[in-house]
Each structure stands twice: as C-alpha cells, then as structure tokens.
C-alpha angles and dihedrals in degrees: 000000000000125000123248117299133178092291098035139073119227111275121247109241125194125181125197134182108212128192092216121097117256093251092059093046090048091054091050094053101035109035112078096218091057096035092055089065092068104014113038121209089245089070092055124087086199122023096217125060114268092215125021130183100182114243094001117052142009128179125202131188109230129195124203114244093219132054132315083036095212120189126221138178114238119194123196114199124184130191128175117249125217093253093060095261131106137257109216121194121188118194121185123191128175113240121248089248092055092048091051091049090051091048092052092046096050114125093230099043094118090246124138114295118247120232115231120218113242 
C-alpha cells in the first residue's frame, strides 16, 4: 500500500509475530469458512478478496456497520519468520470515495449551513 498523499489519510499498520506456520495463517485469512470466524461477511463490501497473491497477500474491501458507512481496503501480508512462525502485517486505508464523503461532510467545508429544529 502507498503512504498518505494529498487525497489520502495515513494508513493504519499493525504488525504481529505469530507462532503458527505461514500455511495455517494463509488459510485463516484467505478461506471464507475460516475467515468468517473472525471477519464476518457482513463487514465486507465484497465477499471475495479484491487482490490476492496466493500464500502472501490478500486485500478485502470492508464497510463500516454504522454511519457514515465508510469503506476501506484492508491488506493482510504474511511472510515466514526464521523460527518457523509467521509475520503478519495488516494495513488499512480509507478508499478515495470515503475520503471524499468525509471531506464533503466536514463541519467547516464552507457548505450551506443546516438549520436545526428547536
């Protein structure tokens, strides 16, 4: 994933060292029957991964379950570590559409003021 640019927010990056072998971690993040245990289909904007590099990386499009229902791309990358375990990196980045929606909805965006009911 790319870092933040003029139309992006900085991505959220999480790194984990897991005792499990890479093959087991890959099954957990890529096969729907295992993935549903920790990431239900309702959280996904698209059930299948949008980008898949077998055994190494899978990217999903997620949708928030509460307003404003923002979407983000979440990439799971795995690499074997020397001890036989797995390094798992998770990178989450808001989509351009979500960023635009946030920009338009900002309180100080110089848009028309809304009248509040008394």
